[in-house]
C-alpha positions as CSV (number, residue, x, y, z in Angstrom):
1,M,57.9,136.9,108.4
2,R,59.7,136.3,111.5
3,I,60.6,132.8,112.4
4,E,60.5,131.6,115.8
5,R,63.8,130.3,117.3
6,S,62.0,127.0,118.5
7,E,61.0,126.4,114.8
8,I,64.6,127.0,113.7
9,L,66.0,124.7,116.5
10,R,63.4,121.9,115.5
11,R,64.2,122.3,111.7
12,I,68.0,121.9,112.5
13,E,67.5,118.7,115.0
14,Q,65.3,117.2,112.3
15,L,67.8,117.7,109.6
16,R,70.6,116.3,111.8
17,E,68.7,113.2,112.6
18,E,67.9,112.9,108.9
19,I,71.5,113.0,108.0
20,N,72.6,110.7,110.7
21,Q,70.2,108.1,109.6
22,H,71.2,108.4,105.9
23,N,74.8,108.3,106.8
24,Y,74.0,105.1,109.1
25,L,72.2,103.4,106.0
26,Y,75.1,104.5,103.7
27,H,78.1,103.9,105.5
28,V,77.1,101.1,108.1
29,L,74.5,99.0,106.4
30,D,75.7,99.8,102.6
31,Q,71.8,100.4,102.0
32,P,71.3,104.0,101.0
33,M,67.7,105.2,100.9
34,I,68.1,108.5,98.8
35,S,70.2,109.8,95.9
36,D,73.5,111.5,96.6
37,A,71.7,114.7,95.3
38,D,69.1,114.6,97.9
39,Y,71.7,113.9,100.8
40,D,73.6,116.8,99.5
41,A,70.4,118.9,99.4
42,L,69.8,118.0,103.4
43,M,73.1,119.0,104.2
44,H,73.3,122.2,102.2
45,E,70.1,123.2,104.0
46,L,71.8,122.3,107.4
47,K,74.9,124.2,106.4
48,E,72.9,127.2,105.4
49,I,70.9,127.6,108.8
50,E,74.0,127.0,110.7
51,G,75.7,129.7,108.6
52,K,72.8,132.1,109.6
53,Y,72.8,131.1,113.1
54,P,76.3,130.0,114.2
55,E,75.4,129.9,118.0
56,T,73.3,126.6,116.9
57,I,76.3,124.7,115.7
58,T,77.3,121.9,117.9
59,P,80.6,119.4,117.8
60,D,78.2,116.6,116.9
61,S,76.8,118.1,114.0
62,P,77.2,116.3,110.5
63,T,78.7,119.7,109.2
64,Q,81.4,119.6,111.8
65,R,83.4,116.7,110.4
66,I,86.3,118.8,109.3
67,G,87.3,122.1,110.2
68,A,89.8,122.1,113.0
69,P,93.4,123.6,112.3
70,P,96.4,121.3,111.9
71,S,97.8,120.3,115.2
72,E,101.4,120.7,116.4
73,K,101.3,117.2,118.3
74,F,98.9,114.7,119.8
75,A,98.2,114.9,123.2
76,G,98.2,111.6,125.7
77,V,94.8,109.8,126.4
78,P,94.8,107.6,129.3
79,H,92.3,104.3,128.5
80,S,89.9,103.6,131.3
81,V,90.3,99.9,130.8
82,P,93.6,99.1,129.4
83,M,93.5,98.0,125.3
84,L,95.4,94.9,126.0
85,S,97.0,92.9,123.2
86,L,95.6,89.3,122.3
87,D,97.5,86.2,122.6
88,D,98.2,84.6,119.2
89,A,97.5,80.8,118.1
90,F,98.7,79.4,114.6
91,S,97.4,75.8,115.2
92,Q,94.2,73.9,116.0
93,E,96.4,72.6,119.1
94,E,96.8,76.0,120.5
95,V,93.1,76.8,120.0
96,L,92.1,73.6,121.7
97,E,94.5,74.5,124.6
98,F,93.0,78.1,124.9
99,D,89.6,76.3,125.5
100,Q,90.9,73.8,127.8
101,R,92.9,76.4,129.8
102,G,89.6,78.5,130.1
103,K,87.5,75.6,131.4
104,R,90.3,74.6,133.9
105,F,90.4,78.3,135.1
106,L,86.5,78.5,135.4
107,Q,86.4,74.9,136.8
108,I,83.4,73.9,134.2
109,D,83.0,70.9,132.0
110,E,80.5,72.0,129.6
111,E,81.1,73.6,126.4
112,L,81.6,77.4,126.1
113,E,80.0,79.6,123.9
114,Y,82.1,82.0,121.8
115,T,81.7,84.8,119.5
116,V,84.0,84.9,116.3
117,E,84.9,87.6,113.9
118,P,87.5,88.3,111.3
119,K,90.8,89.8,112.7
120,M,91.0,93.2,110.9
121,D,94.6,94.2,109.9
122,G,94.4,98.0,110.7
123,L,94.7,100.3,113.8
124,A,93.0,99.9,116.9
125,V,91.1,102.9,118.4
126,E,88.8,103.9,121.1
127,L,85.8,106.2,120.8
128,V,84.1,108.0,123.8
129,Y,80.3,108.9,123.5
130,E,78.9,111.0,126.4
131,N,75.1,111.3,126.4
132,G,75.2,110.0,122.7
133,S,77.7,112.6,121.4
134,F,81.2,111.5,120.2
135,V,83.6,113.6,122.4
136,L,87.0,112.0,122.5
137,G,88.9,109.4,120.2
138,S,92.4,107.9,120.7
139,T,94.7,105.4,119.3
140,R,95.5,102.2,121.4
141,G,99.1,103.4,121.9
142,D,100.9,101.3,124.3
143,G,97.6,99.9,125.7
144,Y,97.4,102.1,128.8
145,T,97.8,105.6,127.1
146,G,97.1,106.3,123.5
147,E,97.1,109.5,121.4
148,D,94.2,112.1,121.0
149,V,93.2,111.8,117.3
150,T,89.6,113.0,117.9
151,T,89.5,115.6,115.2
152,N,90.9,113.0,112.5
153,L,88.5,110.3,113.6
154,R,85.7,112.7,113.1
155,T,86.4,112.8,109.4
156,I,85.5,109.1,109.0
157,R,81.9,109.0,107.6
158,S,81.2,105.5,109.2
159,I,81.7,107.0,112.9
160,P,78.6,108.5,114.0
161,L,79.0,112.0,115.6
162,R,75.8,111.3,117.5
163,L,74.5,108.1,118.2
164,I,71.2,106.7,116.8
165,S,68.5,106.7,119.8
166,R,65.4,105.6,117.8
167,Y,66.1,101.8,118.4
168,L,67.9,102.0,121.9
169,P,68.6,104.7,124.2
170,P,72.3,105.3,124.3
171,P,74.2,105.2,127.6
172,T,75.3,108.3,129.3
173,R,78.8,107.1,128.6
174,L,80.1,104.7,126.0
175,E,83.6,103.5,125.3
176,V,83.6,101.8,122.0
177,R,86.8,99.9,120.7
178,G,87.4,99.6,117.0
179,E,89.7,98.9,114.2
180,V,90.5,101.7,111.6
181,F,91.3,100.4,108.0
182,I,91.1,101.1,104.5
183,N,89.4,98.7,101.9
184,K,91.4,97.0,99.2
185,N,90.0,98.7,96.4
186,A,90.2,102.3,97.9
187,F,93.7,101.3,98.9
188,E,94.7,100.5,95.2
189,R,92.9,103.8,94.2
190,L,95.0,105.7,96.8
191,N,98.2,104.4,95.6
192,K,97.5,105.0,92.0
193,R,96.7,108.6,93.0
194,R,99.8,109.0,95.0
195,M,101.8,107.4,92.3
196,E,100.3,110.0,89.9
197,E,101.0,112.9,92.1
198,G,104.6,111.7,92.4
199,E,104.3,110.3,95.7
200,P,105.8,106.8,97.0
201,P,102.9,104.4,97.4
202,F,101.9,102.9,100.8
203,A,103.4,99.6,101.5
204,N,100.0,98.1,102.7
205,P,96.7,99.1,103.7
206,R,97.5,98.9,107.5
207,N,100.4,101.4,107.0
208,A,98.2,103.7,104.9
209,A,95.5,103.6,107.6
210,A,98.0,104.3,110.4
211,G,99.6,107.0,108.4
212,S,96.5,108.7,107.5
213,L,95.0,108.7,111.2
214,R,98.1,110.1,112.5
215,Q,98.3,113.3,110.3
216,L,98.7,116.5,112.1
217,D,96.3,118.2,109.4
218,P,92.7,116.7,109.4
219,N,92.3,117.7,105.9
220,I,94.8,115.1,104.9
221,T,93.0,112.5,107.0
222,A,89.6,113.4,105.4
223,D,90.9,112.9,102.1
224,R,92.0,109.2,102.9
225,P,89.3,106.5,102.4
226,L,89.3,105.4,105.9
227,N,86.8,103.2,107.4
228,I,85.9,101.3,110.8
229,F,84.6,98.3,112.4
230,C,83.6,98.1,115.9
231,Y,84.5,95.1,118.0
232,G,84.3,95.7,121.7
233,I,83.5,98.0,124.7
234,G,85.4,99.6,127.4
235,V,83.7,101.7,130.3
236,V,79.8,102.0,129.9
237,E,77.7,103.9,132.1
238,G,73.9,103.7,132.4
239,Y,73.5,100.4,130.6
240,S,74.8,96.7,131.1
241,F,75.5,93.8,128.6
242,G,75.1,90.3,129.4
243,T,77.2,88.8,126.6
244,Q,79.4,90.1,124.1
245,W,77.0,89.2,121.3
246,E,74.5,91.6,122.9
247,A,77.2,94.4,123.1
248,L,78.1,94.1,119.5
249,S,74.2,94.1,118.5
250,S,73.6,97.3,120.7
251,L,76.6,98.8,119.0
252,G,74.9,98.5,115.6
253,K,71.6,99.8,116.9
254,W,73.2,103.0,118.0
255,G,74.8,103.5,114.5
256,L,78.1,102.1,115.2
257,R,79.6,99.7,112.3
258,V,80.0,96.0,113.2
259,N,81.5,93.5,111.1
260,P,78.6,91.5,109.6
261,M,80.6,88.2,109.5
262,V,80.2,88.1,113.5
263,E,78.9,84.8,114.6
264,K,78.1,83.3,118.0
265,L,78.9,79.5,118.3
266,K,78.8,76.8,120.8
267,G,82.0,74.9,121.5
268,I,85.7,75.6,120.4
269,H,85.2,73.3,117.3
270,G,82.8,75.7,115.9
271,A,85.4,78.5,116.0
272,I,88.0,76.3,114.4
273,R,85.4,75.5,111.6
274,Y,84.8,79.3,111.2
275,H,88.6,79.9,110.8
276,Q,88.8,77.4,108.1
277,R,85.8,79.1,106.2
278,T,87.1,82.4,106.6
279,N,90.3,81.6,105.3
280,R,88.8,80.0,102.2
281,K,87.0,83.5,101.7
282,R,89.7,85.5,102.8
283,E,90.6,86.6,99.1
284,E,87.1,87.7,98.3
285,L,86.8,90.2,101.2
286,D,87.7,93.8,100.3
287,Y,89.6,94.6,103.4
288,E,92.7,92.8,104.8
289,I,92.4,90.2,107.7
290,D,95.2,88.0,109.2
291,G,93.2,85.7,111.2
292,I,89.9,85.5,113.6
293,V,89.4,86.7,117.0
294,V,87.7,84.3,119.4
295,K,86.2,85.7,122.5
296,V,84.2,84.1,125.4
297,N,80.7,85.5,124.8
298,E,79.5,85.7,128.4
299,I,80.4,88.9,130.0
300,E,80.4,87.4,133.7
301,L,82.9,84.8,132.3
302,Q,85.1,87.3,131.0
303,K,85.4,88.9,134.3
304,R,86.4,85.7,136.1
305,L,88.7,84.9,133.5
306,G,90.3,88.4,133.9
307,A,94.0,89.2,132.2
308,K,97.4,88.3,132.5
309,A,100.1,91.4,132.2
310,K,99.5,91.9,128.7
311,S,96.6,90.0,127.3
312,P,93.0,88.9,128.6
313,R,92.5,85.2,129.2
314,W,89.1,85.3,127.4
315,A,90.0,86.2,124.0
316,L,92.5,84.7,121.3
317,A,93.8,85.8,118.0
318,Y,93.7,82.7,115.5
319,K,96.0,83.8,112.9
320,F,96.2,82.6,109.2
321,E,99.4,81.2,107.9
322,A,101.2,84.2,106.2
323,A,101.8,84.5,102.7
324,Q,105.6,84.9,103.0
325,A,108.7,83.3,101.6
326,I,112.6,83.3,102.1
327,T,114.8,84.6,99.5
328,R,118.2,86.4,99.2
329,I,118.7,90.0,98.3
330,V,121.1,90.3,95.1
331,E,121.5,94.0,94.8
332,I,119.7,97.3,95.7
333,Q,118.7,99.5,92.6
334,L,117.3,102.8,92.6
335,S,114.5,103.8,90.9
336,V,113.6,107.5,89.8
337,G,110.0,108.5,89.9
338,R,108.1,111.3,88.1
339,T,108.7,113.9,90.6
340,G,112.4,112.9,91.1
341,T,111.6,110.7,94.2
342,V,114.4,108.0,94.2
343,T,113.3,104.7,95.8
344,P,115.5,101.9,96.8
345,V,114.3,98.4,95.1
346,A,115.6,95.1,96.3
347,L,116.6,92.8,93.2
348,M,116.0,89.2,94.7
349,K,116.5,85.5,93.5
350,P,112.9,84.7,92.2
351,V,110.6,83.3,94.6
352,K,107.0,82.2,94.8
353,V,104.9,84.2,97.3
354,G,101.2,83.8,97.5
355,G,101.2,81.9,94.3
356,V,103.3,84.8,92.4
357,V,106.8,84.7,91.4
358,V,108.3,87.8,92.7
359,S,111.9,89.1,92.1
360,R,111.8,92.8,92.9
361,A,110.4,94.4,96.4
362,T,110.3,98.0,97.3
363,L,112.5,99.1,100.4
364,H,110.6,102.5,100.6
365,N,113.4,104.7,101.6
366,E,116.8,105.1,103.3
367,D,115.4,105.3,106.8
368,E,113.4,102.1,106.4
369,I,116.5,100.2,105.2
370,R,118.3,101.4,108.2
371,R,115.3,100.7,110.6
372,K,115.0,97.1,109.3
373,D,118.8,96.8,109.0
374,V,118.6,95.2,105.6
375,R,121.9,94.6,103.8
376,I,122.9,93.6,100.2
377,G,123.3,89.7,100.1
378,D,121.1,89.2,103.3
379,W,118.6,86.3,103.2
380,I,115.1,87.7,103.8
381,I,111.5,87.1,104.5
382,V,109.4,88.7,101.9
383,R,105.8,89.1,101.8
384,R,103.2,90.6,99.2
385,A,101.9,93.5,101.2
386,G,98.2,93.6,100.9
387,D,98.7,90.7,98.7
388,V,99.8,93.0,95.9
389,I,103.0,94.7,96.5
390,P,106.2,92.8,97.3
391,E,107.7,94.0,100.5
392,V,110.9,92.8,102.6
393,V,109.6,92.0,105.9
394,R,113.0,91.6,107.9
395,P,116.4,90.2,107.1
396,L,117.7,86.9,108.7
397,P,120.9,88.0,110.4
398,E,121.4,84.4,111.8
399,R,122.0,83.4,108.3
400,R,124.6,86.0,107.5
401,S,128.3,85.0,106.4
402,G,130.2,88.2,107.0
403,E,130.2,89.0,103.4
404,E,126.9,91.2,103.3
405,Q,127.3,94.9,102.5
406,V,125.6,97.5,104.3
407,F,123.6,99.9,101.8
408,V,124.7,103.5,101.5
409,M,122.4,106.1,99.9
410,P,124.2,107.4,96.9
411,Q,124.8,111.3,97.0
412,T,124.0,111.6,93.2
413,C,121.3,110.1,90.9
414,P,122.1,107.0,89.5
415,V,120.9,108.1,85.9
416,C,121.9,111.6,85.4
417,D,124.4,111.9,88.2
418,S,122.7,115.1,89.5
419,R,123.3,115.8,93.4
420,L,120.3,114.4,95.3
421,R,118.4,116.5,97.6
422,R,116.5,115.8,101.0
423,K,114.2,118.3,102.6
424,S,113.9,118.5,106.3
425,G,111.1,116.2,107.7
426,E,110.9,114.3,104.6
427,A,112.3,110.5,104.2
428,A,112.5,110.7,100.3
429,W,115.6,111.8,98.4
430,R,114.8,113.2,95.2
431,C,116.8,114.0,91.9
432,P,116.4,117.8,91.0
433,N,117.1,117.5,87.4
434,P,113.9,117.8,85.5
435,E,115.5,116.3,82.3
436,C,116.7,113.2,84.1
437,F,115.8,110.2,81.6
438,P,113.3,108.0,83.7
439,R,111.7,111.2,85.3
440,L,111.0,112.8,82.1
441,V,109.7,109.8,80.4
442,K,107.2,109.3,83.4
443,Q,106.4,113.0,83.4
444,L,105.6,112.9,79.6
445,T,103.5,109.5,80.1
446,H,101.6,111.2,82.9
447,F,101.1,114.4,80.8
448,A,99.5,112.4,77.9
449,G,97.4,110.1,80.1
450,K,93.6,109.7,79.8
451,G,92.8,112.0,83.0
452,A,95.3,114.6,81.8
453,M,96.0,116.0,78.3
454,D,94.7,112.4,76.9
455,I,97.1,112.4,73.8
456,D,96.4,109.0,72.3
457,G,99.5,107.0,71.0
458,L,101.8,108.7,73.6
459,G,102.8,105.7,76.0
460,P,105.9,105.0,77.8
461,K,108.0,103.5,74.8
462,V,107.1,106.7,72.6
463,A,108.0,108.8,75.3
464,E,111.5,107.0,75.5
465,Q,111.8,107.4,71.8
466,L,111.3,111.0,71.9
467,I,113.5,111.8,74.6
468,S,116.2,109.5,73.4
469,A,116.1,111.3,70.0
470,G,116.6,114.7,71.9
471,L,113.0,115.8,70.4
472,V,111.8,116.4,74.0
473,R,113.4,117.7,76.9
474,S,110.3,119.1,78.8
475,I,106.5,118.5,78.1
476,A,106.6,121.9,76.3
477,D,108.7,120.4,73.6
478,L,105.8,118.1,72.3
479,H,104.3,121.3,70.5
480,S,107.4,121.8,68.4
481,I,107.6,118.2,67.0
482,K,107.3,118.0,63.1
483,L,106.2,115.1,61.0
484,S,109.7,114.6,59.6
485,D,111.2,114.2,63.3
486,L,108.4,111.4,63.9
487,L,109.3,109.6,60.6
488,S,112.9,109.5,61.4
489,L,112.1,107.3,64.3
490,D,111.7,103.4,64.4
491,R,108.2,102.2,64.1
492,F,106.8,105.2,63.2
493,A,105.0,105.1,59.5
494,E,103.3,108.2,58.2
495,K,99.9,107.2,59.4
496,S,100.8,106.8,63.1
497,A,103.1,109.9,63.1
498,R,100.2,112.1,61.6
499,N,97.7,110.6,64.3
500,L,100.1,111.5,67.1
501,L,100.5,115.0,65.7
502,S,96.8,115.2,65.4
503,A,96.4,114.2,69.0
504,I,99.0,116.2,70.3
505,K,97.2,119.3,68.7
506,A,93.8,118.4,69.9
507,S,95.1,118.4,73.3
508,K,95.7,122.1,73.2
509,D,92.0,122.7,73.8
510,T,91.4,121.5,77.4
511,T,90.1,122.5,80.8
512,L,91.9,123.9,83.5
513,A,91.6,121.0,85.7
514,R,93.0,118.5,83.2
515,F,95.9,120.8,82.5
516,F,96.8,121.5,86.5
517,Y,96.6,117.6,86.8
518,A,98.8,116.9,83.8
519,L,101.6,119.3,85.0
520,G,102.3,116.5,87.5
521,L,102.9,118.7,90.8
522,R,103.4,116.6,93.9
523,H,100.1,116.0,95.9
524,V,97.9,117.4,92.9
525,G,95.8,114.5,91.7
526,D,92.6,115.0,89.5
527,V,90.4,115.8,92.6
528,T,92.7,118.5,93.8
529,A,93.2,119.9,90.4
530,Q,89.5,120.2,89.9
531,L,89.3,122.0,93.4
532,L,91.9,124.4,92.1
533,A,90.2,125.0,88.8
534,D,86.9,125.6,90.4
535,H,88.5,128.1,92.8
536,F,90.8,130.1,90.8
537,G,89.4,129.7,87.2
538,S,92.3,130.9,85.8
539,I,96.1,129.9,85.4
540,K,97.4,133.3,85.9
541,I,95.7,133.7,89.1
542,L,96.9,130.2,90.3
543,V,100.4,130.9,89.3
544,D,100.3,134.2,91.4
545,A,98.4,132.8,94.1
546,S,100.0,133.0,97.7
547,E,100.3,130.0,100.1
548,E,97.8,131.5,102.4
549,E,95.5,131.9,99.3
550,L,95.8,128.1,98.3
551,K,95.2,127.2,101.9
552,G,92.1,129.0,101.7
553,V,90.6,126.8,99.3
554,E,88.6,123.9,100.8
555,G,90.3,120.7,100.7
556,I,93.7,122.0,100.2
557,G,95.9,121.8,103.4
558,P,99.2,123.3,104.1
559,E,101.4,120.4,102.7
560,V,99.7,120.6,99.5
561,A,99.6,124.4,99.3
562,S,103.3,124.4,100.0
563,S,103.9,122.0,97.3
564,I,101.9,124.1,94.8
565,R,103.5,127.4,95.7
566,S,106.9,125.8,95.8
567,W,106.3,124.4,92.0
568,F,105.2,127.8,90.7
569,G,107.9,129.5,92.4
570,D,110.3,127.8,90.4
571,N,111.4,130.0,87.1
572,H,111.8,126.6,85.1
573,N,108.3,125.7,85.9
574,I,106.8,129.1,84.8
575,E,108.8,129.1,81.5
576,L,107.3,125.6,80.9
577,V,103.6,126.8,81.5
578,R,104.4,130.2,79.2
579,R,105.7,128.1,76.4
580,M,102.4,125.9,76.3
581,L,100.3,128.8,76.4
582,D,102.2,130.3,73.7
583,A,102.0,127.3,71.7
584,G,98.0,127.7,71.8
585,T,96.9,125.7,74.9
586,R,93.6,126.9,75.5
587,F,91.1,126.3,78.4
588,T,87.3,125.9,77.4
589,D,86.5,126.7,81.2
590,S,88.9,129.6,81.9
591,H,87.8,132.9,83.1
592,E,90.3,134.4,80.7
593,T,88.3,133.0,77.9
594,M,85.5,135.4,78.7
595,A,85.0,139.3,79.1
596,L,84.4,139.0,83.0
597,P,83.3,142.0,84.9
598,L,84.9,141.0,88.1
599,K,88.3,140.4,86.7
600,D,91.1,141.1,89.1
601,K,88.5,142.2,91.9
602,T,89.0,140.3,95.4
603,F,86.3,139.6,97.8
604,V,86.2,138.6,101.2
605,F,82.9,137.3,103.1
606,T,82.1,137.8,106.8
607,G,79.1,136.7,108.6
608,G,76.0,134.8,107.4
609,L,74.0,135.6,104.3
610,S,70.2,135.0,104.1
611,S,69.2,135.1,100.5
612,L,72.0,132.5,99.3
613,T,74.6,130.5,100.8
614,R,78.0,131.8,101.5
615,E,79.4,129.0,98.8
616,Q,76.7,130.2,96.0
617,A,77.8,133.7,96.5
618,K,81.5,132.9,96.4
619,N,80.9,130.8,93.1
620,I,79.3,133.7,91.4
621,V,81.9,136.1,92.2
622,R,84.3,133.4,90.8
623,D,82.3,132.8,87.7
624,L,82.2,136.5,87.1
625,G,86.2,136.7,87.2
626,G,86.6,137.7,90.8
627,Q,88.7,135.9,93.4
628,I,88.1,134.9,96.9
629,A,90.4,135.4,99.9
630,S,90.0,134.2,103.5
631,T,91.5,137.1,105.2
632,V,91.3,140.9,104.7
633,G,94.5,142.6,103.4
634,R,95.7,145.6,101.1
635,K,94.9,143.6,98.0
636,T,91.2,143.2,99.0
637,D,88.9,145.2,96.9
638,Y,85.5,144.5,98.7
639,V,84.4,142.9,102.1
640,V,80.8,141.5,101.9
641,V,79.2,141.9,105.6
642,G,76.4,139.5,106.5
643,K,74.8,139.0,110.0
644,G,77.2,138.1,112.7
645,S,80.2,139.5,111.1
646,G,83.4,139.9,113.2
647,S,87.2,140.9,113.0
648,K,87.1,141.0,109.2
649,L,84.9,143.9,109.2
650,Q,86.8,145.7,111.7
651,K,90.0,145.2,109.5
652,A,88.3,146.3,106.4
653,V,87.2,149.7,108.2
654,E,91.0,150.2,109.6
655,L,92.4,149.6,105.9
656,G,89.7,151.8,104.2
657,I,88.4,148.8,102.1
658,S,84.9,149.0,100.6
659,T,82.3,147.3,102.4
660,L,78.9,145.8,101.0
661,S,75.8,144.7,102.9
662,E,74.1,141.5,101.6
663,E,71.5,144.1,99.7
664,E,74.2,146.1,98.1
665,F,76.2,143.0,97.2
666,L,73.5,141.5,95.2
667,A,72.7,145.0,93.6
668,F,76.4,145.0,92.9
669,L,76.3,141.8,91.1
670,S,73.2,142.3,89.3
671,K,74.6,145.1,87.0
672,R,77.4,143.0,86.3
673,H,75.8,139.4,85.8
674,S,76.7,138.0,82.4
675,G,75.1,134.6,82.7
676,V,78.3,132.9,83.2
677,S,77.6,131.7,86.6
678,R,77.8,127.7,87.1
679,N,74.5,128.2,88.9
680,P,72.9,130.5,86.1
681,D,69.5,130.3,87.7
682,I,70.3,131.5,91.4
683,L,71.5,135.0,91.0
684,P,68.4,136.3,88.9
685,R,66.1,134.5,91.1
686,V,67.4,136.2,94.1
687,I,67.8,139.6,92.5
688,E,64.1,139.4,91.4
689,K,63.2,139.6,95.2
690,L,65.3,142.8,95.9
691,P,63.6,146.1,96.4
692,N,63.6,148.2,93.0
693,E,65.2,151.3,95.0
694,L,68.3,148.9,95.5
695,L,68.6,148.3,91.9
696,T,68.7,151.7,90.5
697,P,71.6,153.7,92.2
698,E,74.9,153.1,90.7
699,L,77.6,151.6,93.0
700,S,81.1,152.8,92.4
701,D,83.8,150.0,91.6
């Protein structure tokens, strides 16, 4: 039956509207109305229809949040209305003077009405909507010109790609100002993951948000838990607001996220009381704030007050007292991480910061030390960044005696004396020695962790014992340990020794994802490991995968692909994997454990499929042992040609590679289907609908 184009377009618009509404309910109001599975089904249907009819895809479709290639640099974007900074106030007297100054300028005696809200500690951005569609996003920059980060902002789920119009028609042009940030809990999870992947942790949520938004590869940004609160407007065409309160209320109706703590108050004393209340509940909030923002509510009064050279007269940042302290750096030591990253750490005279006594603070890297000009012996201001990680804010050069020493990064590892290396474009120095003691301890502990090989009883202390005794020089040595070896160590009785050996033996039966994660590659956390396992389904295939093939995995960007390829390009690492496989490590979900009919066959898809989605087809091929490639090359065995195929078909013809229509592809699978698909019901259901004549002829391999 022929489906009218108008029906297709109606369904597409209906799906987009439903998905946008559910995004709004989930990410803005935190009031989800459907399950994740139901939401995924809506998104899946939309992707399927757009795959068949690619000409219907629009930039504001929910399916288009990610997909642009990495940028070489960010273009400049001038702001229609300058994004000025705010004057700061740190005392009630300064806030009262701000109020009096405004009244004198306006020549009024009555109390002014203000809006107040928490001052987010994030990165200011501008979002531009035309006829309801998100068309441009930029950073604040110098206030007059920002950087074009549209593609990265599109990955943030709380930013609507299309404004909601059911409650209030959106203006023809709307410039919205907002603050991009990372929630505290999400920040802790992000840093934990980075440390597990051998990456240095971010100093604080603000740095993490800023660094994430300015990634040239949008896939990296999409993997970061960014959020936003919108707080103001620039140019608006086709609509007018009488007050700041009305503007914020309208932004919420259009699906833009506004901080629910915004209040409208009469008189400046109400703002001071709001500051006191907010400061008391600051620790309870799941995001970083460093004060409140006070704004004159009436837009007309804002215009009359105008602005000074760098800040508006109608707004003020009323800051909280910072959780900082002054102490002295006694020494700068180096800490060696699991992947060899060498991090300078300041050892300080103990001092109480935010109610906690601290004596160590990260200095991040050599470049950061030079930028801040931190020296051994300096008096410094230290704070608990994100109220968690101690960080050196700045030195106090006015207190220098002349005996302070400039820090010089050693050329060799402080533990094993190996010569340190620093890659071009990276800030970190690394120890290349895989047997460096602290590095190996952290590797072994990571390998045995709950999310990895789950070896109960193998914590940092036991790892240190095993390495110090010479029993373990790499993670592969675990499988060679004997009972007598353990009994020779302190604190090992026969029962605890047998328990550890039993746990090591049990860890041999694992999954590909756990194994990939346990290897401890840079940038490969548990999520990335699962992506690799799902895509390649085999340790052998992953070891041999090219950088291009790795980048073809959805969710794997160029930096991650390069890291993986570099790791498997090291003969030491290949030997390590081989030894673990020889010791009996088995993967319960590996294609290599099954007699798979498409083993060593590589498929490329071009054009849209109608009987099943592209992703379903790929998953079936993978589960039958085949590989998926994104480009046609001489190693390609088959090119599956759907509707709207392009240059890949032409390339296949030029190279003489076998091509299969959708019907031929399904018939091809029907003869090889062995019930191992992760979606076992899909293929038989589709095959049942094929004409019998397609199922009888033999298709050659």
